[in-house]
Residue, then its C-alpha position, 0 to 999 in steps of 0.5 A: m632835663v638835660t639833652v645832648n643830640s650825640t648817639g651811645h652812652d658817653a654824652y658827659l666828659a666825651n664826646g665834646n659837647e662844650c654845652g651838656d659839658r657844662t650844665v651837667s659840671r654846674f650840676l655836679a659842682m656847686g648843685e645849680r640845676p638848669g631853671r628849665d630844659v636844656y637841649c645842646d646840640 
């Protein structure tokens, strides 16, 4: 699970959270999931 410390529904590519964007983009582009849950502050 990827958790992004943000408000609203637009957490991906809309709020400037580099950690969340990088983690989700890696999954979408390469199918790679993190080895454990990721919390992006």
